[in-house]
N, C-alpha and C positions, 0 to 999 in steps of 0.2 A: 352421692355416688352414681357413677354412669352406667346404667343396666337397660335391659330391652324395653321394659315398661316407660321408663323416663325418656328414652331416644325415639321410641314411636309416636308417645304422646307428643314430645316437641316438634316433630315432623308434621302431625297432624293439626297442631294449633297454628304452624306458620302457612298452612293452605287456609284453615278454617275463615269462612266469610268472605275469601276472595275468589275462590274457584274451587275445585275438587280434584283429587287424584284419586282416579279407579283403582289404583292398588293399595294404596293407603287404607282407603274405604274399607278394604276387605280383611285387614290386619287386626285381629279384635286384642283388645287391651286387656282383657280377661286371660287369654292365651298367654300373652307376655309375662303377666305376673306369676302364671304356672311354670313357664319355662325360667323364669328368673330363679324361683324356688327350686326347680329341678337341676339347675345347673351347678348347684352348689355341691350336688353328689353325683352328677354324670357328666363325664368329660365331651360326650359327643354334642349335647346340648350347649355346653359352656362355649365349645368350639363354634357352632352355629351362630351364638350371640356375638360372638366376638367377630365373626365375618361379617354379620349385620350392620353392627356399629361402625366397623371399617368402610363399608359401604355408603354409609350414612354421611360421611364425612364431606363438608362442602357443597351439599345437594342443595339447590335453590329452587324456586317456584316452578319453572318450567320442567316438563316431563323429561327425566333421564332414564336411559335403559338401566342405570342401576336399579331403580324401583323394581324392575323384575326379578333382578337377582337378590335382591330383598326379599321379595315374595318365595323365591324358589327355596332360599335357606329357611325362611319362616315355615314354609309348607313342609318341608323335611324334618324341621324339628318338632312341629306340632305333632305329625302323623307317628313320629317315632314314639312320642310321649304317649298319644292314643293306644297306639297297637302294644306297648308294652304293658298295659293294665291287664291285657287277657294273654299275652303269649311271650313266649322266651324269646326276646328279639334282640340283636345287637347291630350296631352299624358296623359296615366295613370301611377300613380306612381306605382312603384314595391313595392308588399306587401308580406304578408307570403303565401296567397294562389295565384295559377298561374291566371294570368289576360291578356287579349289581349294587345296590346301596345298602341292602339290609340282609342278614341272614336269621332265620327262624328256626327253632328245634321243635318239632312235631312229632310225638312218639319216638325219640330218639334217631328221627330222619332230618337232615338238613333240606330246608327249602329257603330259596332266594327270592328277593323282590327288588325291582328296579321302579323308583317314583319319578315321574314326570309331571310338572305343573305347565297346565295349559294356558298360554298368553293370548292377547287378542290377535286377530287377525290383521293384517295389513302391518306388521311392525307399530313402531312407535307413532305412524300417523293416526291409527285409530284413538290411541291413549290421548294424543296432543289435540285430536278433535273434540273429544270428550271433555278435556279440560279447557280449551276455547269456548265450546258451548256454554260450559258451566259459568264461565267468567261473564260472558255476554247475559246470561241469565241474571247474575246477581247485579249487573250493570242497571239492567233494565228494572229490577226491583227497586234500587236504588234511587233511580231517575223519577218513578213513579210516586215515590214516598215523598221525594223531595218536592214534586208537583203538589202535594196535598192530599193524595190518596191515603187513606186510613188501612188499607189492605192492598197490598200488591204481591204479584208472584211473577216468577220467570219459569220457562220450560226448556228442557235439555233431554236429550234422549241418550241411551247408552246401549249400544249394539255389537257385543264384542266378536261376533262372527262376520260382520260386514266387511266386503270386499269392495275395494273402489273399483275393480275391474269387472264387478258381476253383479247385476240388478238381482235381488232377491226379494220376494214378497215376505211380509213379516208373519204370513201363514203358511210360510214354508216349511215342510219337514225334511225334504230331500237334500237342500242347501247344508242345514246344520250337521245332517249325517255325513255326508262326504266331506264336508270341511274340517269336521273333528277327525276324520280318519285320515284325512291328508295330514293336518298337524301331528298326530301321533307318529305316523310313517316317517316323518322328518326327523324325529327323535328317538327312531329305532337304531341302535347300534348292536349287530347281532352277537358281537363279541361279548357284549353284557350279559348275555344268557348262556354262557357255555361253562358256568362254573357247575352249574348242577340245575336241578329244576327250578325254574325262575318263572314268578308271575310279572306282569307289568300293573303297576299302580298309577293312576291318572288322576290328578288334582283337576277338578273342572270348576273350583270355585269361581274364577275370574270369567266363565262363560255363563251364558244365561239358557238354561234348558226349559223350552215352552210346555213342561208337564211335570208332574211330580216324578221321584226317583223310581217309584215303583212301577208306574205306569210307563216310564221311558225303558223299562228292563224288561218289556214283553214285545214280542211281535206286532201286537194289535191290541188297541184297548178302546173302550167307548168313552168319548167326552161330549156331553151333550147330545146332539143329534148326529153325530160322526163317528166313524171308526177311523182310527188313526192310528200309524205306525210307530212304533217304540223307537226313540232315537237311540239310547244308548244300546239296547239289544241288535240294532241292525249295524252300530258301529263295532260291536263284536262279532255277529254271525252274518251279516248281510252278505248277500251273492248279487252278482251283476245280473239284472233283468227283474229283481223282485220288484212287484209293484209297490210303490209308496204313496200313501193315503194320508192327507193333509185333513185340517178342520175345514168343514165347510162354512164359507164366510156367511152366507145367508141361502134360504131354501131356494133350490133350483141351481145353484152354483155346483161346479165339480168338485169331487172329492179325491179322486185319482190326479196326484201331482205327475206321476211318471215313474220311470223304471230307473231303478239304482244304478249308478255307474261305475261305483266301487265296491270292491270287496272288504268285507269285514277284517278285523286286525287277527281274529283267532281263526279266520277262513284261511288266510295267505300267510300267516306266520306260526308254522306248527312247533318251533323251538320256544314259543311264548306259552305256557301251560296255564295260564288263567289271566284274567283281567279283572280288576277293581277300579270303580271310579269312586273317589271321594266328593261328594257332593255335600250341598248345604240346604236345608230348609229355612227359608226366612233369611238366607246368607248367613246365618248364625249356629245352627244345629247341626254338626256335622253327622253325616249320614254315609255310610259305605254299601255300596251294591256291588256284587260280584258275578263273574261269568265264568264257565267252564265247560269243556266239550263233555258230551254224554259219554263218550269212550273212556273219559278220565274220572269217572267218579270213585269217590274213596279213596284216592290217592292223598298223600301228605300235603299237596299243594291244595286239592279241595277242601280237605280239613281246615287247613289255615283260612281258607276263603270262606268256609261256612262259621268259622269260628270268630271272624273278624267283621263281618257284613250283617246288615239288618235284612237284606234280600238277596238271595241268589237265583241264577237260572243259567240253563243250559241251551244248546242248540236245538233241542226239540221241546222247549217250553215247558218242561217238565214241573216247574213251579209256578206257572202261570195261573193256576186255580186260586192262588192266594190273592190276585189282583182283580178278578174278575166279580163284579158286583160290589165292591168296595169302594 
């Protein structure tokens, strides 16, 4: 019987030992098993699995944009399954008009949520570069083993936010903030927020955030001998001209990277009532962090955010005390 677990396992095995597929690498087989089980009683999950299996037909080793669509469906199904454990949530059927993805009932009030999964920058080029570099690394390993070396290794890097048109230091904090803002803005359609109080949920598993999720969710935090700006807090609440601090490479090097040149999502989009990031520790353990404006405290949307997230914060860093010294 073809189910999600078997199909994803088949795709992973077709790549294993040859190259890597940076999207398939992030799809957990344990999630697939849970979704297969849930699909027996849930029409929405069943529909998403069918869409993934259809997208998987005739895929080859070379990277295909269908892999991103596979991940989008996987992300939507797994997040729905995760949120329904604590919330009264239902998926909204797609129609002619643009609608949010989910409806949640909180204290007899309806709250809506729109989900977006962030892909690599530079479109398919970045995915293909990772795959090519991984292939070359495997060839190098095989060559050295064939030459009689008992130990061999190859190296390749994954930089999801890399832009071929822009140089960025590996220590940069400003570039990730502005690039994530750009990527989110490209996916915002105002009509999806007009049905009622609506929050935006952003899956960032494909991206690499250079700090843990709590540290990224405050304006500044201490890292080693540096004071560093929180990436996700600035994506939510940043304002043009804010100083952005990066990790000090070594003693005597600069700490101030520059001034922010992009406004945060909740700063510029008043119709978005909150922002949740779906991140992962060690790329496996799902953790949600949420943001809402201080003027919107104790609404149905903030109740949903607080009920669903491991950590929350607002524009005045009211909850920053939970990060300091920890």
